[in-house]
Structures are given as C-alpha cells and as structure tokens.
Kinemage of the C-alpha trace (Angstrom):
@kinemage 1
@onewidth
@group {chain A} dominant
@subgroup {mainchain}
@vectorlist {calphas} color= white
{ca unk a 1} P -4.781 -89.883 -17.098
{ca unk a 2} L -3.975 -92.012 -20.121
{ca unk a 3} L -2.023 -89.320 -21.958
{ca unk a 4} L 1.751 -89.865 -21.567
{ca unk a 5} L 2.223 -86.094 -21.819
{ca unk a 6} L 1.005 -85.825 -18.215
{ca unk a 7} L 3.054 -88.689 -16.789
{ca unk a 8} L 5.406 -86.371 -14.887
{ca unk a 9} L 2.373 -85.121 -12.904
{ca unk a 10} L 1.251 -88.669 -12.043
{ca unk a 11} L 4.114 -89.982 -9.894
{ca unk a 12} L 2.169 -91.098 -6.857
{ca unk a 13} L 5.264 -91.700 -4.728
{ca unk a 14} L 6.177 -88.005 -5.075
{ca unk a 15} L 2.765 -87.138 -3.661
{ca unk a 16} L 3.260 -89.405 -0.632
{ca unk a 17} L 6.746 -88.017 -0.014
{ca unk a 18} L 5.493 -84.404 -0.151
{ca unk a 19} L 2.104 -84.935 1.508
{ca unk a 20} L 2.222 -87.536 4.273
{ca unk a 21} L -1.440 -86.756 4.939
{ca unk a 22} L -4.040 -86.222 2.208
{ca unk a 23} L -7.398 -84.664 3.097
{ca unk a 24} L -10.340 -85.407 0.797
{ca unk a 25} L -11.913 -82.040 0.053
{ca unk a 26} L -14.645 -83.189 -2.337
{ca unk a 27} L -15.603 -85.980 -4.745
{ca unk a 28} L -17.974 -86.678 -7.622
{ca unk a 29} L -20.025 -89.437 -6.003
{ca unk a 30} L -22.277 -89.943 -3.014
{ca unk a 31} L -22.833 -93.087 -0.975
{ca unk a 32} L -25.492 -94.396 1.376
{ca unk a 33} L -23.525 -93.278 4.426
{ca unk a 34} L -21.562 -90.378 2.914
{ca unk a 35} L -18.569 -90.455 5.224
{ca unk a 36} L -17.279 -87.010 6.105
{ca unk a 37} L -13.885 -85.669 7.131
{ca unk a 38} L -11.950 -88.352 5.267
{ca unk a 39} L -8.199 -88.387 5.152
{ca unk a 40} L -5.345 -90.825 4.726
{ca unk a 41} L -2.074 -90.592 6.632
{ca unk a 42} L 0.922 -92.442 5.209
{ca unk a 43} L 3.685 -93.984 7.288
{ca unk a 44} L 7.265 -94.591 6.196
{ca unk a 45} L 7.955 -96.837 3.233
{ca unk a 46} L 8.711 -100.412 4.301
{ca unk a 47} L 11.429 -102.740 3.065
{ca unk a 48} L 8.774 -104.416 0.890
{ca unk a 49} L 7.998 -101.100 -0.872
{ca unk a 50} L 4.605 -100.699 0.781
{ca unk a 51} L 3.327 -97.921 3.013
{ca unk a 52} L 1.380 -98.457 6.212
{ca unk a 53} L -1.464 -95.968 6.245
{ca unk a 54} L -4.321 -94.872 8.443
{ca unk a 55} L -7.707 -93.975 6.968
{ca unk a 56} L -9.844 -91.750 9.156
{ca unk a 57} L -13.393 -90.571 8.567
{ca unk a 58} L -16.520 -89.522 10.414
{ca unk a 59} L -19.884 -91.179 9.980
{ca unk a 60} L -22.612 -88.493 9.760
{ca unk a 61} L -24.363 -88.053 13.086
{ca unk a 62} L -21.312 -89.072 15.119
{ca unk a 63} L -18.954 -86.558 16.659
{ca unk a 64} L -15.843 -88.744 16.582
{ca unk a 65} L -13.767 -90.154 13.762
{ca unk a 66} L -13.383 -93.821 12.858
{ca unk a 67} L -9.985 -95.278 12.051
{ca unk a 68} L -8.874 -98.145 9.783
{ca unk a 69} L -5.308 -99.337 9.297
{ca unk a 70} L -4.412 -100.316 5.723
{ca unk a 71} L -1.365 -101.128 3.647
{ca unk a 72} L -0.800 -99.110 0.491
{ca unk a 73} L 1.057 -100.555 -2.483
{ca unk a 74} L 2.150 -98.464 -5.443
{ca unk a 75} L 1.573 -99.755 -8.953
{ca unk a 76} L 1.730 -98.726 -12.590
{ca unk a 77} L -1.463 -98.788 -14.630
{ca unk a 78} L -1.359 -99.318 -18.364
{ca unk a 79} L -2.048 -96.523 -20.804
{ca unk a 80} L -5.367 -97.221 -22.513
{ca unk a 81} L -4.332 -95.692 -25.834
{ca unk a 82} L -1.239 -96.923 -27.678
{ca unk a 83} L 1.255 -94.281 -28.792
{ca unk a 84} L 2.561 -94.652 -32.355
{ca unk a 85} L 0.788 -98.003 -32.558
{ca unk a 86} L 2.654 -99.401 -29.526
{ca unk a 87} L 1.726 -99.520 -25.855
{ca unk a 88} L 3.781 -97.031 -23.838
{ca unk a 89} L 5.102 -98.065 -20.441
{ca unk a 90} L 5.077 -95.756 -17.430
{ca unk a 91} L 8.384 -94.905 -15.799
{ca unk a 92} L 7.031 -94.625 -12.234
{ca unk a 93} L 4.022 -95.844 -10.239
{ca unk a 94} L 0.922 -93.754 -10.847
{ca unk a 95} L -1.643 -95.497 -8.652
{ca unk a 96} L -2.323 -96.502 -5.065
{ca unk a 97} L -3.684 -99.930 -4.245
{ca unk a 98} L -5.268 -100.212 -0.824
{ca unk a 99} L -8.103 -101.794 1.014
{ca unk a 100} L -11.225 -99.739 0.503
{ca unk a 101} L -13.592 -98.789 3.289
{ca unk a 102} L -17.043 -99.538 1.881
{ca unk a 103} L -19.345 -96.695 2.881
{ca unk a 104} L -22.450 -98.547 1.713
{ca unk a 105} L -22.035 -101.352 4.249
{ca unk a 106} L -23.792 -101.101 7.607
{ca unk a 107} L -21.494 -103.301 9.683
{ca unk a 108} L -18.290 -102.276 11.438
{ca unk a 109} L -16.281 -104.640 9.258
{ca unk a 110} L -16.807 -102.465 6.206
{ca unk a 111} L -13.435 -103.008 4.563
{ca unk a 112} L -14.096 -104.896 1.363
{ca unk a 113} L -11.225 -105.930 -0.902
{ca unk a 114} L -8.469 -103.892 -2.444
{ca unk a 115} L -8.895 -101.293 -5.157
{ca unk a 116} L -6.639 -99.305 -7.450
{ca unk a 117} L -6.751 -95.500 -7.348
{ca unk a 118} L -4.920 -93.923 -10.309
{ca unk a 119} L -3.496 -90.455 -9.853
{ca unk a 120} L -4.897 -88.168 -12.541
{ca unk a 121} L -2.808 -85.140 -11.617
{ca unk a 122} L -0.774 -83.877 -8.682
{ca unk a 123} L 0.713 -80.606 -7.636
{ca unk a 124} L 2.813 -82.511 -5.061
{ca unk a 125} L 2.908 -79.857 -2.326
{ca unk a 126} L -0.716 -78.765 -2.629
{ca unk a 127} L -3.249 -81.149 -4.156
{ca unk a 128} L -3.959 -84.399 -5.962
{ca unk a 129} L -6.831 -85.541 -8.180
{ca unk a 130} L -7.453 -89.296 -7.896
{ca unk a 131} L -9.742 -91.634 -9.830
{ca unk a 132} L -11.997 -93.996 -7.842
{ca unk a 133} L -12.789 -96.570 -10.497
{ca unk a 134} L -15.330 -98.290 -8.226
{ca unk a 135} L -17.680 -95.267 -8.329
{ca unk a 136} L -19.643 -93.433 -11.019
{ca unk a 137} L -19.337 -96.240 -13.548
{ca unk a 138} L -15.562 -96.253 -13.236
{ca unk a 139} L -15.193 -92.482 -13.439
{ca unk a 140} L -15.444 -91.413 -9.796
{ca unk a 141} L -13.035 -88.657 -8.781
{ca unk a 142} L -11.654 -87.325 -5.526
{ca unk a 143} L -9.837 -84.046 -4.795
{ca unk a 144} L -7.225 -84.213 -2.036
{ca unk a 145} L -5.322 -81.350 -0.426
{ca unk a 146} L -2.195 -81.249 1.735
{ca unk a 147} L -3.836 -79.746 4.824
{ca unk a 148} L -7.380 -79.244 6.005
{ca unk a 149} L -7.099 -75.506 5.356
{ca unk a 150} L -5.462 -75.721 1.907
{ca unk a 151} L -7.378 -75.036 -1.277
{ca unk a 152} L -6.436 -76.840 -4.510
{ca unk a 153} L -4.260 -75.037 -7.031
{ca unk a 154} L -5.917 -73.613 -10.132
{ca unk a 155} L -4.334 -76.403 -12.187
{ca unk a 156} L -5.790 -79.098 -9.895
{ca unk a 157} L -9.214 -77.440 -10.155
{ca unk a 158} L -8.941 -77.298 -13.953
{ca unk a 159} L -7.834 -80.934 -14.217
{ca unk a 160} L -10.639 -82.029 -11.882
{ca unk a 161} L -13.219 -80.152 -13.970
{ca unk a 162} L -11.828 -81.546 -17.241
{ca unk a 163} L -11.457 -85.142 -16.047
{ca unk a 164} L -14.301 -85.362 -13.563
{ca unk a 165} L -16.911 -82.744 -14.421
{ca unk a 166} L -18.368 -80.097 -12.162
{ca unk a 167} L -19.867 -82.265 -9.390
{ca unk a 168} L -18.256 -81.489 -6.032
{ca unk a 169} L -19.797 -83.339 -3.104
{ca unk a 170} L -18.070 -81.806 -0.082
{ca unk a 171} L -16.335 -84.246 2.233
{ca unk a 172} L -14.268 -81.873 4.382
{ca unk a 173} L -16.337 -79.146 6.033
{ca unk a 174} L -15.942 -76.660 8.862
{ca unk a 175} L -16.746 -79.226 11.569
{ca unk a 176} L -14.012 -81.591 10.445
{ca unk a 177} L -11.158 -79.678 12.037
{ca unk a 178} L -12.813 -80.034 15.458
{ca unk a 179} L -13.471 -83.745 14.828
{ca unk a 180} L -9.803 -84.093 13.907
{ca unk a 181} L -8.726 -82.418 17.162
{ca unk a 182} L -11.099 -84.653 19.126
{ca unk a 183} L -9.718 -87.738 17.344
{ca unk a 184} L -6.199 -86.768 18.374
{ca unk a 185} L -7.349 -86.882 22.010
{ca unk a 186} L -8.648 -90.468 21.702
{ca unk a 187} L -6.383 -93.267 22.886
{ca unk a 188} L -6.880 -95.978 20.280
{ca unk a 189} L -6.494 -99.644 21.197
{ca unk a 190} L -3.386 -101.031 19.598
C-alpha cells in the first residue's frame, strides 16, 4: 500500500461511490467475540466531506444483528518509503477514519476511539482489501465485497495473499443472509 504505482487502485472515495455497502467476507485476525456478518453501509456525503455510515454485525450465539451509527472521514496516509529521495504525496484519500467497534469488550458501549483503515487495493465494483492497523501487530487485513453473494476478483485475492498472507477467518457465512433479512424487519429506535 506504500507503493505509488498502486495509487490509482487506492482511491477510497471511488469505492464508496461504487459500493454503498461493503460486506466483510474474511479477515486475518480473530477476536474474543469474533463478530460475524459484518458490513458497513455508507450514506450520502455531507457538506463537511464526511459520510454517515451504519456498521452492522452479529454476535455469535445471537440470531439478530447489532447496529452502530458512525461517521466516516476520508484521509490521505503518507507513503512510508520516499521516492527519489523525496516523500511523495497522494492525490486522493486512500483511507477511512471511523469509530471502531471493539469486539474484545463485553459491554454494549463497545465503540472505542477512531481508527484509520488504509485501502490496500480496490476493484471498485467488486471488492476491496483494507488494512486494520489495530490488529495483527499493525498488519491486520480485511476483504470486503460489494454484495453478500459476490466473490472477490482474482486481483483482489492475489493482493490479499501478497499483502496479508493466507489466513482467511470467515466473517460472512451462509447464515448471514438470513440474519440480514431478519435485521431488515427490525424497527430500530431512532
């Protein structure tokens, strides 16, 4: 993600514009609670250049999905390696900053601080590989797809393997589609 050659595949706003909902298919890390069926749904961009978003997930053992409202800000992360002896600047935001739901907390108020999630690679209509720098010693990875039935492109799979390794802890499974339908039937308190 620090190679300027790949910058054109790291424009996070393009991903949001093409995929208003991102479903987490798998990730490199595990947690105490191992939330399942995770996805993020983006709203329209605000006048302050932020996106309202809804995080949804299921806690193992429960049949329904939890919901957290967050605000997503787009940012540019610095390249870690200078090019030609000089730091290179990005031309577009490559990372999401949002409030993280902490899966290792036991209480219902498990949103703990904001975190930056750099986009490693995106095939904007199909998939996105994101870095979760709070997991796996700063090298946690997550594979997102554009719908619950979509599989990542071969390029996304290759980038994930090259940047993240071969660990794929499934997050979206066959029971998630039913949980998603059930969640749509719930009237949430506003």
